VOGUKE-607362 format. One record per atom (N, C-alpha, C): x, y, z; residue in one letter. Coordinates in steps of 0.02 Angstrom, whole numbers, plus 50000, padded with zeros to 5 digits. Each point is the difference from the previous one (the first is absolute). Layout:
<recs>
XYZA;...
</recs>
This chain:
<recs>
489714745247212M;499995002250069M;500364994950044M;500135001950061I;500364995850047I;499524994950030I;500224993750004N;499574994950030N;500304997650066N;499634995850034T;500204997650067T;500664996349998T;500124996149948E;500634996249996E;500605004749995E;499925005649963Q;500545004849995Q;500145003350068Q;499485001550037I;500085003050066I;500354995250047I;499794993650000V;500314995050043V;500744999149981V;500144999649935A;500694999349977A;500425006050020A;499725005949993S;500355006150019S;500155000250075S;499514998250040N;500094999750073N;500524994850020N;499984994349967K;500494994750014K;500705002349982K;500075003349943A;500665002549979A;500255005450048A;499555004350023A;500195005350047A;500224997050066A;499654994850023L;500184996650063L;500684996649993L;500114996549945N;500654996849988N;500565005249998N;499875005549968N;500495005449995N;500165002850069N;499485001050041A;500115002650068A;500424995250042A;499874993549994F;500404995150036F;500725000049975F;500105000549935A;500685000149972A;500375006250025A;499675005750001M;500325006150024M;500154999550075M;499554997050038G;500124998950071G;500604995550012G;500054994749961N;500574995450006N;500655003649983N;499995004249949E;500605003849982E;500205004750056E;499525003250031A;500145004650056A;500294996150059A;499724994250016F;500274996050055F;500704997549985F;500134998149938T;500674997949981T;500505005650011T;499815005949981S;500435005850010S;500135001350074S;499484999650040V;500085001050073V;500454994650029V;499924993849977E;500434994550023E;500735001449986E;500135002449939K;500695001549981K;500295005750043K;499595005150013L;500245005550042L;500134997850071L;499564995850027V;500104997450068V;500654995850003V;500094995849950E;500614995849998E;500625004449995E;499985005249958L;500565004649994L;500145003550067L;499485002350032N;500085003550065N;500274995450054N;499764993850002L;500264995350049L;500744998449988L;500174999149937T;500704998749983T;500445005950018T;499775006049984A;500385006150016A;500075000950076A;499464998850037A;500035000750073A;500474994950031A;499964993849976R;500434994750027R;500745001749986R;500145002149939S;500685001949981S;500255005950042S;499575004950008S;500185006050039S;500154998250072S;499594995750029L;500104997950069L;500664996350008L;500144995449955T;500624996250003T;500615004549992T;499975004549950E;500565004549987E;500105004850058E;499465002450030S;500065004650057S;500324996550060S;499794993950012A;500284996150056A;500754999049989A;500194998049940D;500714999049985D;500395006650007D;499705005449977F;500325006650004F;500135001950073F;499504999450042F;500085002050070F;500504995450036F;500014993749982K;500504995550029K;500715002249981K;500085001949937S;500665002249977S;500195006650032S;499515004550011L;500155006450033L;500234998850072L;499704995250032M;500204998550069M;500724997550004M;500234997249946G;500684997349998G;500525005049975G;499785006249985A;500485005049974A;500515001650054A;500635000349979K;500545001050048K;500185007450008K;499825004249950D;500175007150004D;499495004049959D;500005006750007P;499515004249963P;500054999449924P;500614999149974Q;500074999349927Q;499664993749974Q;500094994650037Q;499674993749980Q;499245000750007Q;499785003450052F;499295001250011F;499705003949941F;500345005449978L;499775004049943L;500034996149935L;500514996049992A;500074995949940A;499434994949995A;499834997050057L;499454995250001L;499335003449983L;499915006150025Q;499395003749984Q;499965001549925Q;500555002449972A;500015001549928A;499874993849959A;500284994450022E;499914993749965E;499274997750002E;499665001450055F;499304998050007F;499545004549959F;500125006650002F;499545004749968F;500125000849925F;500584998149976Q;500155000849929Q;499494996449954Q;499864993650011P;499534996749955P;499265001550015P;499875004050051L;499315001250020L;499595003549945L;500295005049968A;499645003549946A;499874995349941A;500494995949986E;499914995249945E;499454995050015E;499994997650063K;499484995350020K;499315003349999K;499985006250020T;499365003649999T;499765000949928T;500465001649955A;499825000849929A;499774993349972A;500334994750019S;499814993349976S;499304998250025S;499885001350064Y;499334998750028Y;499475004049963Y;500145006449987S;499525004349963S;499874997249931S;500534997649967R;499924997149933R;499544994050003R;500104995750050H;499584994050006H;499275001950013H;499895004850043V;499315002350013V;499705002749936V;500385004149965Y;499765002949938Y;499834994649949Y;500444995049993E;499884994649952E;499364996250017E;499914998550063I;499404996250021I;499375004149986I;500015006450020T;499395004049991T;499885001649927T;500535001249961S;499885001649929S;499774993849962S;500274994250018E;499784993849967E;499264998750015E;499815000850063S;499314999150019S;499555005149967S;500235006350000G;499625005349967G;499914998849926G;500524997449968A;499954998449928A;499484994649987A;500024994850042E;499524994549992E;499285002550012E;499915004050052L;499335002650013L;499795004849944L;500475003949975G;499855004649945G;499784996349938G;500344994449985K;499814996049941K;499294997350009K;499854997750060A;499334997350012A;499475005549993A;500145005950027V;499525005549995V;499925002149927V;500555000549963E;499965001949929E;499604994949961E;500104993650014A;499634994849964A;499255000650015A;499845001150063K;499295000650018K;499705006449970K;500395005349999A;499755006249971A;499884999249925A;500454996549967A;499924998849928A;499394995749987A;499904995050043E;499414995649992E;499365004050012E;500005004250052A;499415004050015A;499865004949943A;500535002949973Q;499915004749945Q;499714996449939Q;500244994049987K;499764996049943K;499254998550010K;499824998150061Q;499294998650014Q;499575006349992Q;500275005650024F;499635006349994F;499915001849927F;500534999449960V;499955001749929V;499494995449966V;500014993550019G;499504995449971G;499305002050019G;499895001750063F;499345002350022F;499815006549965F;500485004549995F;499905006549967F;499814999049927F;500374995849964D;499864998749930D;499314996849992D;499834995450045S;499344996849997S;499455005150010S;500115004550048A;499505005150014A;499935004849941A;500565001649968L;499975004749944L;499674996949938L;500064993549992K;499684996749944K;499245000350007K;499775000350061N;499285000350013N;499755007250009N;500435004849983A;499805007150008A;499445001549950A;499555004550019P;499455001749956P;500245003749938P;499604999649948A;500165003449937A;500055007550013A;500475003349966G;500085007250007G;500515001950053G;500294995250034S;500485001650053S;500724998749977S;500124999949936E;500664998549973E;500535004950023E;499835006450003S;500505004950021S;500174999150074S;499524998350041A;500134998850071A;500434993750008A;499854994949960V;500394993850002V;500725001349979V;500095003949947A;500685001749977A;500375003950054A;499665004750033F;500325003950054F;500214995450057F;499564995450020L;500164995450054L;500604995449983L;500024997749937K;500564995949979K;500655004050002K;499975006249978Q;500595004350001Q;500225001350072Q;499545001150045A;500165001050071A;500324993850030A;499744994149983L;500284993850025L;500714999149974L;500125001449937N;500684999449971N;500485004850034N;499775006250012A;500425005050034A;500164997650071A;499514997250033S;500114997450068S;500514994450000S;499964995549952N;500484994549995N;500705002649987N;500065004849956T;500655003049984T;500295003450062T;499595003650037A;500245003350061A;500244994950052A;499634994650007A;500194994850048A;500664996849981A;500104998849936E;500644997249977E;500575004850012E;499885006449990S;500525005150012S;500195000250074S;499514999750043V;500135000050072V;500414993850020V;499824994349972Q;500384993950016Q;500735000749978Q;500125003049942K;500685000949976K;500395004750046K;499685005550021V;500335004850044V;500174996850067V;499544996150027V;500124996650064V;500584995149992V;500034996349946K;500554995449988K;500665003749995K;500015005649964Q;500625003949994Q;500215002750068Q;499545002450039A;500165002650067A;500274994450045A;499704994249996T;500244994350039T;500704998049980T;500134999849935D;500674998349976D;500515005150023D;499825006449998L;500455005450021L;500134999450075L;499494998850039A;500094999250073A;500454994150016A;499924994649964E;500424994150011E;500725001649982E;500105003349946S;500685002049979S;500325004550051S;499635005050025N;500265004550051N;500164996350065N;499584995350019F;500124996250061F;500664996249994F;500114996749944H;500624996249990H;500605004650001H;499945005849969A;500565004849998A;500175002550070A;499495001650039V;500125002450069V;500314994550043V;499774993949992T;500274994450039T;500734998949982T;500165000149936E;500694999049979E;500455005650026E;499765006149996T;500385005850025T;500134999450074T;499494998050038A;500084999350073A;500524994650016A;499994994549963A;500494994750012A;500705002449984A;500085003849945K;500665002649981K;500265004950052K;499565004450024V;500195004950050V;500224996550065V;499644995050020S;500184996550062S;500674996549993S;500154997349941K;500654996849989K;500565005250001K;499875005849970T;500505005449998T;500155002550071T;499475001050039V;500095002450069V;500374994850041V;499834993749990A;500334994650037A;500754999649983A;500185001149938K;500704999749979K;500405005850030K;499675005750011K;500355005950028K;500164999150073K;499674995550034R;500114999050072R;500614996250012R;
</recs>
């Protein structure tokens, strides 16, 4: 059976895990804030330079050329920003996912240990019920593993699609810019 030391150790591990996950979340937020500040600072500087150059345009053709020059890299910069956001959030999500998976595996191991201990102390004549419960536990474990695999495949597919869309958007923006 479970004793006080096991409960204290389990609570301590859960608390440490919560702090680690909190730190990971704060690190991710820090990276996003830094990215946003850098993007805002860059945007402000580029906009100021752009408007200064527009004020110096000598004719409508130069004015239009300056506009095209400013807006051409905009889609590429937006795609780059999106990639950085995606990288930060997916990295953080992966780390949090690993922590959750590890805790789930540990909890499952503890449950199986408790379950096995309880079944060993089952009264005589309950063998068929014990066998049924073991079979149900195994089926539950198999289902959980299948769900984890499907989630991983879906995540990989979403990541692949995100990269493909980003690359396509960058190519389209370059093509449009060349046509101007």
